[in-house]
Z-matrix of the N, CA and C atoms (Angstrom, degrees):
N
C 1 1.488
C 2 1.513 1 111.38
N 3 1.298 2 115.87 1 117.00
C 4 1.435 3 122.52 2 -177.01
C 5 1.543 4 111.09 3 -98.07
N 6 1.325 5 116.65 4 121.45
C 7 1.449 6 121.19 5 -174.02
C 8 1.504 7 112.45 6 -118.34
N 9 1.382 8 113.42 7 151.77
C 10 1.482 9 119.89 8 172.08
C 11 1.489 10 105.27 9 -123.58
N 12 1.368 11 115.51 10 127.01
C 13 1.474 12 122.31 11 175.73
C 14 1.521 13 107.93 12 -100.59
N 15 1.319 14 117.80 13 134.89
C 16 1.485 15 121.45 14 -174.90
C 17 1.544 16 111.15 15 -87.99
N 18 1.296 17 119.58 16 14.05
C 19 1.451 18 127.52 17 172.76
C 20 1.505 19 110.47 18 -155.52
N 21 1.309 20 116.90 19 163.15
C 22 1.419 21 119.70 20 172.11
C 23 1.577 22 111.83 21 -66.73
N 24 1.248 23 117.32 22 136.96
C 25 1.491 24 120.49 23 -177.59
C 26 1.522 25 109.87 24 -115.92
N 27 1.327 26 116.17 25 165.15
C 28 1.447 27 121.35 26 -176.40
C 29 1.547 28 110.08 27 -67.54
N 30 1.326 29 118.00 28 150.33
C 31 1.470 30 119.77 29 176.50
C 32 1.495 31 112.84 30 -57.32
N 33 1.340 32 119.83 31 -36.49
C 34 1.449 33 122.91 32 176.08
C 35 1.558 34 113.75 33 -62.16
N 36 1.258 35 115.43 34 -39.51
C 37 1.463 36 121.27 35 178.23
C 38 1.593 37 109.68 36 -63.31
N 39 1.340 38 111.28 37 -47.82
C 40 1.456 39 117.38 38 -177.57
C 41 1.539 40 108.57 39 -63.64
N 42 1.317 41 119.17 40 -45.52
C 43 1.428 42 125.26 41 -177.57
C 44 1.574 43 110.41 42 -60.12
N 45 1.320 44 115.86 43 -42.68
C 46 1.482 45 118.29 44 177.17
C 47 1.526 46 112.57 45 -64.12
N 48 1.295 47 118.02 46 -35.21
C 49 1.469 48 118.09 47 179.60
C 50 1.519 49 109.29 48 -68.45
N 51 1.354 50 115.19 49 -40.30
C 52 1.473 51 116.89 50 179.59
C 53 1.514 52 111.29 51 -65.84
N 54 1.329 53 116.82 52 -33.79
C 55 1.474 54 122.11 53 176.92
C 56 1.512 55 111.62 54 -60.93
N 57 1.388 56 112.05 55 -34.82
C 58 1.476 57 119.08 56 -176.54
C 59 1.511 58 110.52 57 -82.35
N 60 1.356 59 118.25 58 -2.55
C 61 1.452 60 120.12 59 -179.26
C 62 1.511 61 114.83 60 91.15
N 63 1.308 62 118.18 61 18.13
C 64 1.426 63 121.02 62 -179.68
C 65 1.538 64 108.08 63 -105.42
N 66 1.346 65 116.95 64 156.18
C 67 1.463 66 121.63 65 169.86
C 68 1.516 67 109.95 66 -113.91
N 69 1.309 68 114.34 67 153.68
C 70 1.538 69 120.92 68 -170.52
C 71 1.460 70 111.85 69 -138.90
N 72 1.349 71 115.60 70 126.17
C 73 1.463 72 121.33 71 166.62
C 74 1.515 73 108.67 72 -109.95
N 75 1.331 74 119.29 73 134.98
C 76 1.436 75 119.43 74 -177.29
C 77 1.594 76 105.40 75 -117.24
N 78 1.355 77 112.82 76 141.95
C 79 1.469 78 120.99 77 174.46
C 80 1.505 79 108.75 78 -148.45
N 81 1.366 80 119.07 79 122.26
C 82 1.464 81 118.36 80 179.98
C 83 1.533 82 111.14 81 -78.06
N 84 1.345 83 112.54 82 114.31
C 85 1.495 84 119.07 83 179.26
C 86 1.517 85 114.21 84 -82.60
N 87 1.306 86 118.05 85 -3.11
C 88 1.454 87 121.68 86 172.88
C 89 1.521 88 111.48 87 -139.06
N 90 1.311 89 115.93 88 152.70
C 91 1.467 90 120.52 89 174.24
C 92 1.551 91 109.78 90 -130.61
N 93 1.270 92 115.69 91 151.01
C 94 1.498 93 121.58 92 -175.02
C 95 1.504 94 108.11 93 -107.86
N 96 1.383 95 116.04 94 126.10
C 97 1.458 96 121.06 95 175.42
C 98 1.577 97 108.23 96 -110.82
N 99 1.309 98 117.69 97 116.85
C 100 1.442 99 118.10 98 175.40
C 101 1.511 100 112.66 99 -61.71
N 102 1.308 101 117.23 100 147.21
C 103 1.454 102 121.80 101 178.26
C 104 1.530 103 110.55 102 -113.07
N 105 1.351 104 115.19 103 141.69
C 106 1.430 105 118.82 104 172.17
C 107 1.463 106 111.89 105 -76.68
N 108 1.352 107 118.91 106 121.75
C 109 1.450 108 120.71 107 -176.68
C 110 1.515 109 106.85 108 -150.05
N 111 1.351 110 114.51 109 148.43
C 112 1.462 111 123.87 110 174.80
C 113 1.531 112 109.12 111 -102.82
N 114 1.335 113 114.06 112 135.78
C 115 1.494 114 119.47 113 -179.26
C 116 1.530 115 109.61 114 -123.57
N 117 1.318 116 115.47 115 123.17
C 118 1.491 117 120.47 116 179.17
C 119 1.475 118 108.57 117 -130.74
N 120 1.368 119 114.34 118 147.35
C 121 1.454 120 119.42 119 172.34
C 122 1.487 121 113.20 120 64.18
N 123 1.346 122 118.47 121 51.61
C 124 1.486 123 120.54 122 179.40
C 125 1.503 124 112.38 123 -64.89
N 126 1.318 125 117.20 124 137.32
C 127 1.451 126 124.17 125 -175.71
C 128 1.522 127 109.44 126 -67.75
N 129 1.333 128 111.72 127 172.80
C 130 1.552 129 118.98 128 -177.66
C 131 1.510 130 113.05 129 -68.20
N 132 1.329 131 119.91 130 -24.13
C 133 1.433 132 122.48 131 -178.17
C 134 1.551 133 110.44 132 -129.33
N 135 1.312 134 115.57 133 147.10
C 136 1.482 135 120.27 134 -173.55
C 137 1.514 136 111.14 135 -116.21
N 138 1.337 137 115.30 136 145.68
C 139 1.471 138 119.20 137 176.98
C 140 1.501 139 110.51 138 -123.51
N 141 1.297 140 118.66 139 130.07
C 142 1.469 141 122.75 140 176.42
C 143 1.557 142 107.51 141 -129.83
N 144 1.300 143 114.84 142 136.27
C 145 1.507 144 117.84 143 178.42
C 146 1.525 145 110.31 144 -121.31
N 147 1.330 146 116.50 145 4.99
C 148 1.488 147 118.21 146 176.26
C 149 1.532 148 110.86 147 -148.72
N 150 1.297 149 114.63 148 156.67
C 151 1.505 150 119.34 149 173.64
C 152 1.483 151 110.50 150 -69.65
N 153 1.364 152 117.93 151 -30.03
C 154 1.450 153 118.45 152 -177.22
C 155 1.539 154 110.79 153 -65.34
N 156 1.342 155 116.11 154 -35.36
C 157 1.437 156 119.31 155 -177.91
C 158 1.531 157 107.19 156 -70.93
N 159 1.276 158 121.41 157 -39.38
C 160 1.464 159 124.17 158 176.79
C 161 1.492 160 109.37 159 -57.47
N 162 1.360 161 115.16 160 -54.62
C 163 1.456 162 119.33 161 -174.14
C 164 1.571 163 112.66 162 -58.37
N 165 1.308 164 112.65 163 -41.92
C 166 1.507 165 118.39 164 -177.99
C 167 1.551 166 111.72 165 -72.07
N 168 1.319 167 113.21 166 -34.69
C 169 1.511 168 115.39 167 177.58
C 170 1.498 169 112.58 168 -63.54
N 171 1.317 170 114.27 169 -41.54
C 172 1.511 171 118.99 170 179.18
C 173 1.481 172 115.63 171 -79.25
N 174 1.329 173 117.54 172 -13.61
C 175 1.430 174 123.09 173 175.63
C 176 1.547 175 110.40 174 -76.65
N 177 1.330 176 113.67 175 -23.13
C 178 1.461 177 120.68 176 -173.61
C 179 1.591 178 106.45 177 -96.48
N 180 1.308 179 117.84 178 113.66
C 181 1.483 180 121.26 179 -178.97
C 182 1.528 181 109.77 180 -60.78
N 183 1.350 182 115.17 181 -36.66
C 184 1.557 183 118.08 182 178.67
C 185 1.498 184 109.90 183 -59.38
N 186 1.385 185 118.42 184 -47.63
C 187 1.378 186 122.69 185 -176.23
C 188 1.541 187 111.25 186 -72.31
N 189 1.307 188 113.29 187 -44.84
C 190 1.498 189 120.10 188 -175.75
C 191 1.499 190 111.34 189 -56.12
N 192 1.359 191 120.09 190 -39.44
C 193 1.438 192 124.25 191 -178.58
C 194 1.505 193 108.72 192 -65.48
N 195 1.247 194 118.91 193 -32.50
C 196 1.519 195 123.33 194 -174.14
C 197 1.534 196 112.40 195 -85.28
N 198 1.327 197 117.67 196 -22.94
C 199 1.469 198 119.42 197 -175.42
C 200 1.520 199 112.91 198 -106.97
N 201 1.310 200 119.88 199 -13.77
C 202 1.446 201 118.56 200 -179.60
C 203 1.554 202 112.66 201 -61.54
N 204 1.376 203 113.50 202 131.66
C 205 1.418 204 119.97 203 175.70
C 206 1.581 205 114.06 204 86.40
N 207 1.290 206 115.68 205 -4.94
C 208 1.484 207 118.53 206 177.09
C 209 1.509 208 113.60 207 -83.95
N 210 1.352 209 115.95 208 153.68
C 211 1.488 210 117.52 209 -179.04
C 212 1.564 211 109.79 210 -73.19
N 213 1.322 212 113.75 211 144.54
C 214 1.455 213 119.49 212 -177.52
C 215 1.494 214 110.80 213 -122.50
N 216 1.338 215 113.64 214 152.89
C 217 1.408 216 123.13 215 174.07
C 218 1.511 217 106.66 216 -132.63
N 219 1.359 218 122.09 217 139.25
C 220 1.411 219 117.85 218 -167.42
C 221 1.617 220 107.52 219 -151.21
N 222 1.344 221 108.63 220 170.09
C 223 1.496 222 120.57 221 172.67
C 224 1.509 223 106.51 222 -114.33
N 225 1.363 224 114.16 223 127.28
C 226 1.450 225 120.08 224 168.78
C 227 1.545 226 112.47 225 99.96
N 228 1.322 227 116.65 226 140.48
C 229 1.445 228 120.23 227 -179.49
C 230 1.465 229 112.36 228 -68.39
N 231 1.339 230 121.89 229 -37.72
C 232 1.444 231 125.57 230 177.42
C 233 1.525 232 112.09 231 -65.16
N 234 1.353 233 116.60 232 -37.95
C 235 1.443 234 119.46 233 177.15
C 236 1.542 235 108.65 234 -65.64
N 237 1.342 236 118.19 235 -37.96
C 238 1.441 237 122.67 236 -179.41
C 239 1.526 238 107.49 237 -66.40
N 240 1.291 239 119.27 238 -45.70
C 241 1.432 240 123.02 239 -176.32
C 242 1.572 241 110.47 240 -62.21
N 243 1.288 242 115.43 241 -42.80
C 244 1.452 243 122.78 242 178.15
C 245 1.490 244 111.46 243 -61.74
N 246 1.351 245 118.96 244 -42.52
C 247 1.457 246 121.39 245 177.13
C 248 1.462 247 112.40 246 -66.41
N 249 1.280 248 117.63 247 -36.70
C 250 1.471 249 121.41 248 -179.41
C 251 1.557 250 108.62 249 -72.25
N 252 1.339 251 119.37 250 -33.86
C 253 1.471 252 122.37 251 171.71
C 254 1.489 253 112.89 252 -59.05
N 255 1.363 254 114.40 253 -30.50
C 256 1.456 255 121.28 254 -176.94
C 257 1.589 256 110.11 255 -85.83
N 258 1.335 257 114.96 256 -0.48
C 259 1.424 258 117.01 257 179.17
C 260 1.531 259 116.09 258 91.31
N 261 1.365 260 115.86 259 7.82
C 262 1.439 261 122.60 260 -176.78
C 263 1.554 262 111.71 261 -87.21
N 264 1.276 263 117.94 262 145.23
C 265 1.487 264 124.24 263 173.30
C 266 1.492 265 109.37 264 -89.48
N 267 1.306 266 114.80 265 117.94
C 268 1.496 267 121.07 266 178.99
C 269 1.551 268 105.67 267 -96.77
N 270 1.312 269 113.97 268 115.99
C 271 1.434 270 121.93 269 178.00
C 272 1.545 271 114.65 270 -75.47
N 273 1.364 272 113.42 271 -40.41
C 274 1.405 273 119.62 272 -178.00
C 275 1.552 274 110.69 273 -151.16
N 276 1.319 275 115.79 274 133.47
C 277 1.419 276 120.62 275 171.69
C 278 1.483 277 110.58 276 -116.79
N 279 1.352 278 121.81 277 131.75
C 280 1.456 279 126.57 278 178.95
C 281 1.486 280 109.15 279 -119.21
N 282 1.360 281 116.69 280 165.29
C 283 1.376 282 123.04 281 179.22
C 284 1.513 283 116.53 282 -81.54
N 285 1.303 284 115.29 283 -20.26
C 286 1.493 285 120.05 284 -179.77
C 287 1.556 286 110.90 285 -156.91
N 288 1.282 287 115.97 286 166.42
C 289 1.462 288 123.28 287 -173.21
C 290 1.531 289 112.50 288 -60.61
N 291 1.336 290 117.52 289 -43.82
C 292 1.404 291 122.52 290 -178.04
C 293 1.582 292 111.19 291 -62.05
N 294 1.336 293 114.58 292 -43.54
C 295 1.458 294 119.99 293 179.08
C 296 1.495 295 110.20 294 -61.73
N 297 1.352 296 115.69 295 -40.85
C 298 1.473 297 117.62 296 179.16
C 299 1.503 298 112.14 297 -68.46
N 300 1.290 299 120.31 298 -42.08
C 301 1.463 300 125.25 299 179.55
C 302 1.503 301 108.65 300 -58.38
N 303 1.344 302 116.00 301 -46.93
C 304 1.497 303 119.03 302 179.62
C 305 1.499 304 111.35 303 -62.86
N 306 1.336 305 118.50 304 -38.75
C 307 1.476 306 119.85 305 -179.38
C 308 1.489 307 108.75 306 -67.09
N 309 1.291 308 120.54 307 -37.57
C 310 1.509 309 122.12 308 -178.96
C 311 1.517 310 111.02 309 -68.99
N 312 1.323 311 116.13 310 -37.55
C 313 1.507 312 118.85 311 177.29
C 314 1.510 313 110.76 312 -64.50
N 315 1.280 314 115.73 313 -37.50
C 316 1.465 315 120.96 314 -177.36
C 317 1.512 316 115.08 315 -76.17
N 318 1.391 317 115.20 316 -36.81
C 319 1.452 318 118.77 317 -167.74
C 320 1.521 319 112.59 318 -117.92
N 321 1.389 320 118.71 319 -14.87
C 322 1.451 321 118.49 320 -173.64
C 323 1.537 322 110.98 321 -139.37
N 324 1.336 323 117.39 322 39.61
C 325 1.453 324 122.08 323 -172.96
C 326 1.502 325 113.47 324 -67.29
N 327 1.333 326 119.26 325 -17.86
C 328 1.424 327 123.07 326 -179.31
C 329 1.534 328 114.35 327 -99.82
N 330 1.323 329 115.91 328 2.60
C 331 1.483 330 123.32 329 178.37
C 332 1.533 331 109.79 330 -86.93
N 333 1.323 332 112.96 331 164.33
C 334 1.457 333 120.88 332 174.72
C 335 1.542 334 108.26 333 -119.41
N 336 1.312 335 117.12 334 142.17
C 337 1.473 336 121.15 335 -170.11
C 338 1.528 337 113.02 336 -128.00
N 339 1.349 338 111.82 337 143.38
C 340 1.525 339 115.71 338 165.69
C 341 1.483 340 107.49 339 -111.90
N 342 1.286 341 115.68 340 129.27
C 343 1.483 342 124.14 341 -172.22
C 344 1.539 343 107.26 342 -108.03
N 345 1.351 344 116.94 343 114.25
C 346 1.483 345 121.85 344 178.69
C 347 1.491 346 106.35 345 -102.68
N 348 1.367 347 114.30 346 127.02
C 349 1.514 348 119.24 347 -166.30
C 350 1.508 349 109.28 348 -160.21
N 351 1.332 350 116.64 349 -178.83
C 352 1.414 351 123.84 350 171.21
C 353 1.525 352 110.89 351 -99.92
N 354 1.322 353 116.31 352 169.75
C 355 1.491 354 121.22 353 -179.35
C 356 1.533 355 112.51 354 -68.15
N 357 1.396 356 117.14 355 -29.47
C 358 1.409 357 123.28 356 179.09
C 359 1.538 358 106.08 357 -102.80
N 360 1.303 359 118.12 358 110.26
C 361 1.486 360 121.39 359 -175.02
C 362 1.502 361 111.78 360 -152.28
N 363 1.306 362 115.27 361 166.15
C 364 1.471 363 120.73 362 174.60
C 365 1.550 364 109.91 363 -70.97
N 366 1.333 365 117.62 364 143.17
C 367 1.423 366 118.67 365 -173.12
C 368 1.515 367 117.38 366 -87.67
N 369 1.353 368 117.25 367 -5.75
C 370 1.502 369 120.77 368 -170.00
C 371 1.519 370 114.36 369 -54.10
N 372 1.351 371 115.07 370 -51.82
C 373 1.453 372 118.99 371 -175.57
C 374 1.457 373 113.32 372 -56.38
N 375 1.296 374 118.81 373 -48.40
C 376 1.517 375 121.57 374 177.87
C 377 1.487 376 112.83 375 -64.82
N 378 1.352 377 115.95 376 -43.34
C 379 1.451 378 118.88 377 -178.11
C 380 1.507 379 113.46 378 -66.57
N 381 1.349 380 118.23 379 -44.59
C 382 1.466 381 121.66 380 -178.19
C 383 1.493 382 114.21 381 -68.65
N 384 1.371 383 114.06 382 -44.91
C 385 1.505 384 119.37 383 -179.82
C 386 1.539 385 109.21 384 -66.72
N 387 1.357 386 118.57 385 -34.53
C 388 1.475 387 118.63 386 177.21
C 389 1.493 388 109.41 387 -65.61
N 390 1.277 389 118.70 388 -42.64
C 391 1.471 390 123.79 389 -177.32
C 392 1.513 391 110.43 390 -58.96
N 393 1.341 392 117.62 391 -33.26
C 394 1.441 393 123.28 392 -177.72
C 395 1.519 394 110.97 393 -101.00
N 396 1.291 395 120.07 394 8.82
C 397 1.464 396 126.47 395 170.91
C 398 1.585 397 108.74 396 60.66
N 399 1.299 398 113.18 397 41.28
C 400 1.470 399 120.33 398 173.04
C 401 1.529 400 109.15 399 -93.20
N 402 1.291 401 116.58 400 128.86
C 403 1.486 402 120.74 401 179.48
C 404 1.490 403 113.00 402 -62.11
N 405 1.366 404 115.88 403 128.13
C 406 1.477 405 118.95 404 -179.24
C 407 1.518 406 107.42 405 -145.26
N 408 1.339 407 113.41 406 128.51
C 409 1.477 408 120.11 407 176.12
C 410 1.476 409 106.71 408 -111.65
N 411 1.300 410 116.66 409 129.94
C 412 1.503 411 121.54 410 -176.58
C 413 1.550 412 110.73 411 -104.74
N 414 1.362 413 114.75 412 127.55
C 415 1.469 414 118.86 413 177.58
C 416 1.488 415 106.79 414 -120.42
N 417 1.303 416 118.00 415 112.73
C 418 1.424 417 122.04 416 -179.89
C 419 1.560 418 111.48 417 -91.96
N 420 1.336 419 111.28 418 116.33
C 421 1.491 420 117.27 419 -172.83
C 422 1.483 421 115.82 420 -101.01
N 423 1.345 422 117.84 421 -11.88
C 424 1.503 423 120.05 422 -179.40
C 425 1.523 424 109.16 423 -158.20
N 426 1.349 425 109.59 424 162.29
C 427 1.480 426 119.30 425 174.69
C 428 1.515 427 107.66 426 -114.76
N 429 1.296 428 117.44 427 139.92
C 430 1.456 429 122.47 428 175.06
C 431 1.565 430 110.29 429 -98.17
N 432 1.318 431 113.11 430 124.74
C 433 1.480 432 115.72 431 -178.49
C 434 1.549 433 107.38 432 -112.64
N 435 1.355 434 114.57 433 141.03
C 436 1.475 435 121.51 434 177.32
C 437 1.506 436 107.97 435 -80.01
N 438 1.328 437 115.98 436 134.11
C 439 1.496 438 124.75 437 175.79
C 440 1.491 439 109.51 438 -119.48
N 441 1.335 440 118.54 439 54.70
C 442 1.394 441 123.71 440 -170.82
C 443 1.573 442 112.37 441 -62.27
N 444 1.312 443 119.82 442 146.82
C 445 1.380 444 123.35 443 177.30
C 446 1.553 445 110.21 444 -147.83
N 447 1.299 446 116.34 445 136.34
C 448 1.491 447 120.25 446 -179.85
C 449 1.575 448 109.77 447 -82.87
N 450 1.286 449 113.88 448 133.47
C 451 1.520 450 120.15 449 177.44
C 452 1.504 451 108.00 450 -115.64
N 453 1.386 452 115.41 451 122.52
C 454 1.488 453 120.88 452 172.92
C 455 1.499 454 111.45 453 -81.91
N 456 1.388 455 115.30 454 -27.04
C 457 1.483 456 119.51 455 -175.93
C 458 1.575 457 108.86 456 -66.66
N 459 1.357 458 112.84 457 143.77
C 460 1.443 459 117.20 458 177.84
C 461 1.525 460 108.90 459 -87.38
N 462 1.335 461 113.87 460 134.71
C 463 1.492 462 117.31 461 177.50
C 464 1.575 463 106.29 462 -118.49
N 465 1.341 464 114.51 463 140.63
C 466 1.467 465 122.38 464 173.20
C 467 1.513 466 111.40 465 -68.47
N 468 1.295 467 117.04 466 -33.69
C 469 1.442 468 122.51 467 178.46
C 470 1.522 469 112.64 468 -149.22
N 471 1.347 470 110.39 469 148.45
C 472 1.484 471 120.47 470 179.25
C 473 1.524 472 110.10 471 -124.13
N 474 1.375 473 115.51 472 125.84
C 475 1.455 474 121.49 473 -176.17
C 476 1.524 475 108.90 474 -98.01
N 477 1.339 476 116.36 475 126.89
C 478 1.457 477 125.09 476 179.80
C 479 1.520 478 110.55 477 -115.92
N 480 1.347 479 117.21 478 131.83
C 481 1.491 480 121.65 479 -177.55
C 482 1.526 481 114.79 480 -116.68
N 483 1.332 482 114.68 481 -2.14
C 484 1.476 483 117.64 482 176.13
C 485 1.500 484 109.58 483 -161.33
N 486 1.310 485 117.40 484 157.03
C 487 1.506 486 121.45 485 174.78
C 488 1.552 487 111.50 486 -58.29
N 489 1.355 488 115.11 487 -38.67
C 490 1.447 489 118.06 488 -177.79
C 491 1.485 490 112.91 489 -64.94
N 492 1.386 491 116.14 490 -33.68
C 493 1.476 492 119.47 491 175.81
C 494 1.506 493 112.07 492 -66.31
N 495 1.311 494 115.29 493 -36.12
C 496 1.466 495 119.04 494 178.03
C 497 1.514 496 109.93 495 -62.65
N 498 1.392 497 115.30 496 -49.86
C 499 1.446 498 119.80 497 -179.74
C 500 1.564 499 109.78 498 -58.14
N 501 1.268 500 117.19 499 -42.57
C 502 1.511 501 121.90 500 -176.54
C 503 1.503 502 108.78 501 -66.22
N 504 1.290 503 119.88 502 -41.37
C 505 1.504 504 124.97 503 179.16
C 506 1.521 505 108.44 504 -58.78
N 507 1.296 506 121.71 505 -41.95
C 508 1.430 507 121.44 506 -171.45
C 509 1.590 508 111.92 507 -85.33
N 510 1.281 509 114.86 508 -3.05
C 511 1.468 510 117.98 509 172.53
C 512 1.510 511 114.20 510 -63.35
N 513 1.368 512 115.11 511 -36.76
C 514 1.462 513 120.35 512 -178.69
C 515 1.508 514 113.45 513 -126.58
N 516 1.412 515 117.52 514 7.11
C 517 1.452 516 119.46 515 178.58
C 518 1.505 517 108.75 516 -134.77
N 519 1.347 518 115.76 517 149.35
C 520 1.430 519 123.65 518 165.19
C 521 1.509 520 107.65 519 -97.69
N 522 1.355 521 115.52 520 166.94
C 523 1.509 522 118.48 521 179.23
C 524 1.542 523 109.07 522 -75.45
N 525 1.336 524 116.31 523 117.50
C 526 1.472 525 117.61 524 -177.32
C 527 1.523 526 113.44 525 -71.35
N 528 1.351 527 114.72 526 140.92
C 529 1.494 528 121.47 527 178.11
C 530 1.540 529 105.36 528 -65.02
N 531 1.385 530 114.11 529 136.21
C 532 1.441 531 119.73 530 176.98
C 533 1.516 532 115.20 531 80.79
N 534 1.348 533 116.11 532 7.80
C 535 1.473 534 119.27 533 177.14
C 536 1.510 535 108.52 534 -103.08
N 537 1.374 536 116.18 535 147.41
C 538 1.467 537 122.36 536 -178.55
C 539 1.555 538 106.49 537 -118.43
N 540 1.291 539 118.64 538 134.47
C 541 1.421 540 122.51 539 178.40
C 542 1.491 541 111.65 540 -93.75
N 543 1.364 542 116.48 541 150.94
C 544 1.436 543 123.11 542 175.02
C 545 1.498 544 110.25 543 -131.50
N 546 1.360 545 117.14 544 121.58
C 547 1.460 546 123.75 545 -173.43
C 548 1.492 547 112.07 546 -108.63
N 549 1.273 548 118.07 547 139.52
C 550 1.431 549 124.15 548 -176.57
C 551 1.542 550 110.74 549 -74.54
N 552 1.351 551 119.46 550 -26.01
C 553 1.415 552 122.78 551 -178.64
C 554 1.532 553 112.02 552 -160.59
N 555 1.335 554 115.22 553 176.80
C 556 1.449 555 122.85 554 -174.32
C 557 1.504 556 115.46 555 -66.79
N 558 1.356 557 117.51 556 -35.58
C 559 1.506 558 118.84 557 179.83
C 560 1.530 559 109.47 558 -71.63
N 561 1.319 560 116.98 559 -34.11
C 562 1.459 561 120.90 560 175.55
C 563 1.560 562 108.95 561 -67.21
N 564 1.325 563 115.08 562 -43.36
C 565 1.513 564 117.32 563 -178.63
C 566 1.505 565 108.56 564 -66.61
N 567 1.355 566 122.19 565 -34.59
C 568 1.422 567 123.40 566 179.26
C 569 1.561 568 113.43 567 -61.81
N 570 1.356 569 113.49 568 -31.26
C 571 1.425 570 120.00 569 177.53
C 572 1.540 571 109.83 570 -76.93
N 573 1.276 572 117.85 571 -43.60
C 574 1.491 573 122.57 572 -178.64
C 575 1.560 574 110.16 573 -64.06
N 576 1.346 575 114.61 574 -33.18
C 577 1.464 576 121.40 575 -176.09
C 578 1.521 577 108.23 576 -60.38
N 579 1.328 578 120.09 577 -24.39
C 580 1.439 579 122.22 578 178.66
C 581 1.524 580 113.72 579 -63.12
N 582 1.356 581 113.03 580 -24.03
C 583 1.487 582 119.93 581 -173.26
C 584 1.509 583 115.31 582 -110.13
N 585 1.408 584 115.48 583 -28.97
C 586 1.457 585 118.58 584 -175.86
C 587 1.520 586 109.05 585 -161.11
N 588 1.297 587 116.83 586 155.92
C 589 1.453 588 125.20 587 176.61
C 590 1.528 589 110.26 588 -101.71
N 591 1.322 590 115.34 589 -4.06
C 592 1.462 591 120.78 590 -173.28
C 593 1.555 592 109.64 591 -89.92
N 594 1.357 593 116.95 592 72.18
C 595 1.438 594 120.94 593 177.68
C 596 1.511 595 113.69 594 -150.89
N 597 1.293 596 115.00 595 162.42
C 598 1.510 597 122.19 596 171.52
C 599 1.502 598 109.09 597 -123.21
N 600 1.360 599 115.76 598 152.49
C 601 1.427 600 123.45 599 179.86
C 602 1.479 601 113.04 600 -117.64
N 603 1.306 602 119.87 601 134.96
C 604 1.430 603 123.47 602 175.00
C 605 1.529 604 111.40 603 -61.39
N 606 1.348 605 116.65 604 140.32
C 607 1.483 606 118.85 605 -179.53
C 608 1.561 607 112.35 606 -64.06
N 609 1.365 608 115.89 607 -28.53
C 610 1.418 609 121.18 608 174.69
C 611 1.513 610 106.36 609 -138.10
N 612 1.387 611 118.25 610 151.10
C 613 1.463 612 121.58 611 -171.47
C 614 1.527 613 110.00 612 -80.62
N 615 1.286 614 118.72 613 78.72
C 616 1.463 615 120.61 614 177.84
C 617 1.584 616 107.97 615 -151.69
N 618 1.310 617 114.72 616 158.59
C 619 1.463 618 118.41 617 179.97
C 620 1.488 619 110.53 618 -61.22
N 621 1.400 620 118.58 619 -37.87
C 622 1.450 621 121.27 620 -174.32
C 623 1.594 622 109.01 621 -65.59
N 624 1.337 623 115.52 622 -41.74
C 625 1.497 624 119.99 623 178.10
C 626 1.495 625 110.52 624 -68.81
N 627 1.318 626 119.20 625 -35.76
C 628 1.468 627 123.78 626 176.93
C 629 1.516 628 108.47 627 -62.24
N 630 1.331 629 116.81 628 -43.91
C 631 1.458 630 124.13 629 178.40
C 632 1.495 631 110.99 630 -57.61
N 633 1.382 632 117.97 631 -42.02
C 634 1.433 633 123.34 632 179.98
C 635 1.574 634 108.92 633 -64.54
N 636 1.303 635 115.90 634 -40.55
C 637 1.479 636 121.02 635 -178.90
C 638 1.569 637 107.61 636 -67.04
N 639 1.256 638 117.78 637 -44.76
C 640 1.467 639 121.76 638 177.30
C 641 1.505 640 111.65 639 -59.49
N 642 1.351 641 117.96 640 -47.04
C 643 1.455 642 123.46 641 -179.95
C 644 1.472 643 110.93 642 -60.44
N 645 1.330 644 118.24 643 -43.42
C 646 1.468 645 119.88 644 -179.24
C 647 1.543 646 110.08 645 -65.58
N 648 1.341 647 118.87 646 -44.42
C 649 1.474 648 119.78 647 177.92
C 650 1.529 649 108.44 648 -61.92
N 651 1.262 650 119.04 649 -41.78
C 652 1.468 651 122.12 650 -176.01
C 653 1.553 652 110.23 651 -62.54
N 654 1.342 653 116.47 652 -42.13
C 655 1.451 654 119.00 653 -178.65
C 656 1.544 655 110.26 654 -68.29
N 657 1.309 656 116.74 655 -33.14
C 658 1.493 657 120.18 656 -177.98
C 659 1.516 658 111.73 657 -73.08
N 660 1.379 659 115.74 658 -35.88
C 661 1.476 660 117.29 659 -167.86
C 662 1.568 661 113.50 660 -115.45
N 663 1.292 662 116.61 661 -13.17
C 664 1.513 663 114.74 662 -175.40
C 665 1.570 664 114.20 663 -125.75
N 666 1.306 665 118.28 664 -21.18
C 667 1.435 666 120.94 665 178.95
C 668 1.539 667 110.89 666 -86.10
N 669 1.316 668 116.88 667 119.28
C 670 1.460 669 122.23 668 -178.63
C 671 1.537 670 111.14 669 -65.64
N 672 1.333 671 113.97 670 130.95
C 673 1.494 672 119.19 671 179.39
C 674 1.452 673 111.24 672 -68.56
């Protein structure tokens, strides 16, 4: 089973695929450009929906001084782990932006939030919080650039780790006949669904759960009974 990953993956993930008899080519379909921004008057609670935002926030001494010790709400287990590594207390981690927005409306409607994010992002947090008149300040820390590339090679499976990577892939590629997609999470799957129904989604957004999904598909379609 020949696979294309639309971002660089961990050595452990790649090794496990090889052990299962699969081959993998990786190509990053998006690149992150940090933005120069000044942040003043950070609110009492912080929102993060990506690891990139966490990394860039803590690389800035100006931002770091203002956010240390404040309560955090985030999307994704890896984002949560990174915040905790930085010494932050994570009050709630959700699997996607809509779930987090709904949680905040239900449980923290009187709080004020600073949202650290990229320019290209899901709209749910801003839309839902605005509808419920919850104070939200948005701090854009990076821009996501598409680095699309056309592939002539046929792949049995293509791995997607973000909606942006899906968009970038289809700038120069059509969905290949006989190829199955594998999505890290539901927001990525929602984007891929615009182009094909031939995909599976990991039960939780992590490399380990994506590996389980891949292994299950491989056993069903490639391992001789």
